[in-house]
C-alpha positions, 0 to 999 in steps of 0.5 A: 762160359766159364763158371766159378766152382773153386774157392781158390786162394793163391796157392802155388801148385802146392796148397796152405795159406799164410798166417802173417809175414815177417820178412821179403826173403824169409817167412810167409811167402805173398804176392808182390802185385796183382794189377788188373786193367779192364780196357772197354773196347769201341764195340762194348768187348772188354780186354782184361790184363792181369799183371802179377808179380810174385816172389817164391821161396819155394813153399807155398809159390813154386811154379805159379799161381791159380785163381778163379776166372770171373763168371759174371762177364759173359763168355771169356775167350782169347787167353794168352799167357807169358812169364817174363818175356816167355809164352806159357801154357795155360790150364783150367780147372773148373773155374779157376786158371792155372798160370804156371811155369812148367818147371819150378821157379828160382827162389829169391827172385821177382817173376812177372806173370801176364795174363790176357783175355777178352770178354765179348759180351760183358754188359748187361742191359738194366730194365732202365735201359742202361748198360752195367758191368759188374767185376769182382776183383781177384784179391778178394779171393786170396787166401795167400797174403798180398802187398800191392794191388790196381784195378784200372778201368780205361774207357774208349775216348770217342765215347761219352764217360760212363758213370764211374764206380764209387772210389778210386780217381778218374783221371780223364777216361780211366778210373783207377783204384789202388789197394794195400793188401795185408802185408800192411796189417793194420794200414792195409785197405778193406777189400773193394768188393764188386765194383759196377760200371754203368754207361748209356746202353746207345754206347755199347755194341750189340754184340757186347750186350746181354739181356734176359730173355723170355722162353716161352717153351720152356716156361710152360713145359715146366709149369705144366710139369709141376702142376701135372705131378702135384695134380697127379700125386694130390688126386691119387691120394684123395682117391685111394691113400686118405685115411677113414674117419676114425669116429668117436674114439673111446678109451680103452684099457686092453691091447688092440685085438689080435696085435702084438706090441710090435705089430701095434706100431707096425699097423699104427705107423703102417711101416717099420722102424727102430722103435719096433724093433725095440718094442719086440725086445721090451716085449721079450723081456717083459714076457721073461723070454730074455734078459736086456742089459745096456752097457758101456755108455749106452753103445751096446745091448747084451741079450741073454735067452732065458732057458726056463721060459716057455711062453707063447710068443707072436710069430714076429718076435719067435722069428726075431728071437730065432734070428738073434740068437741062432743056437746061441744063448747069450749075444751082445749087439754092438755097432757092426754086429750083423745080427741086428739086421737080420733081427730086423729083417726077420721081424719086418718080414714076418709083420709085412707077412701078417699085416700089409695087405690085411691092415693097410696097403701100400698102393704100390702103382700109385707110388711108382707112379709118383716116383716116375713123374718125379724123376721125369720132371727132374731131368726136364728141369736139369735140361732147362737149367743147362740150356739156359745157363749155357745161353750166356746172352739172353738167358731167361731167369723164370726158367732157371728159377722154375727148374730149381722149384722143379728139381726140388718138387720132383724129389721131395713131392713124391717121397713125401706122398710116397708115405701118404699113399699108405692106407688102411684097410676095413680091418686096418681102420678098426685096428687103428681105431682100437690103437687110438683109444689106447693112446687115449688110455694112456694120454688122457686118463688120469686115474692111478694104475695100481695093479702091476700086472696090468702095467707090465702088460701094457708097458710094451704098448706104451713103448711102441706108441710113443707113451712110456713117460705117460704110463710110467707116471700113473703108476702108483703100485705100491703093495706088491705082497700079492705079486707073483715072482715072475711079474716082480722080477720084471717089475724090479728090472723095469725100476732099475732100467728107469733109475739108470736110463729114465726110459726104455725108449733110451735104447732105440738110440742104440738100435739105430747106431747099431743098424746104421753101422751095420748098414754101412758095414755091408756097403763098404767096397762098394764106392771109393774115395778120391783125394788128391792136390796140385 
């Protein structure tokens, strides 16, 4: 069976669509006529004839045309085409047939193409026992304007006439509908849409009649595969991936024990993301280890290492700082800058060394089995779909439906459980309980915060836990006369940053853009692009 893959306009092996038609010998080209005859044979097979007249001007129509073949009348065969009285070779492009001469057509002349082929099994047996034939007129595909078209269905004379399609004219054992195309402007007819012909199944030969089959081996195989995958994933998650009950969580106004702000997010999410990197930058700024500025409409970050900083940094922030500056004192992170990726990698690696295995486990074996079983199910489903698609006479729609569900499930379910399989250790459960208490303090406790040092100490943690806005709104420190110079400088920086960007989280999209562009630049040359036309 030839399937439909191309939305074909009527193009002349050149390309482009015509907006309007102004004349026969000048202006945009169009098709003079496109007539189709469906001749139903005595055995139920269908002989198809397309007669196409074109009048090329040498622009869109140069050597001929192409259009999609029907994909709902069973296998097609016996293709023959002529230009005038001379046979021409046909080419097929996916679901389209190319009807064209080997040399450019003479312009300002009418040329007639004739294409013939057969559909041996064009009928579907309905649930009521009748036979149904569906046909979508080729003219519905055209992007290039056309003038006239006719669809004619000829029925076998020895049999009782079928139930003819709605519209058209019936003359004996033939049904005809004529159409005026876009060339006629407002007087043009609407599109025909799909045409359906119904007849008694007894008048159709068994070889021309298709019906939906029942393929139990494939049904059972896909059903078992689906249940097996979901069963494994859910059972394994209940066994190793379920987070323990944190119990009663009380508000906590101090940082989690032994966790830096970046480590807090890493342990809470049991993974790394751009916000983890942003949290580390904010922590470095509040510790006065760096200067941090967003410039050029949030498209780059300007970082400057403070030479007077002697503060002791957590291992992750220390590794990130070294990767960021690498001997320099001032860097600018813009899209395409590899230093951002190196710094993220250094922070992620150090956090993983510190907390993966200690505070949470990834359960890599269960993850690997989930992905492997998902790929096996996807492979099985693809084979099942292909087998049914190739069976033009008795495909099983249940197998195709189960195949599609299996492909989606085999991809999505393992990826979902890939994250769910991560589980905190006993130490991680205690850390997450403390983190939950800090979240509760940020969100639920409405008492005002007046001490600037306390506000600044927990600010990076608020960013890490996506609670910056709630924490900022609680800060009511007005009298800063007793604040040391370093804390006053950090507070002034934060207020200016908030005035310009609402919240520090504004740098997360910048970081995401920088890292995405850097990753894309790293992949340049790994793949190519292709484009072309006929």
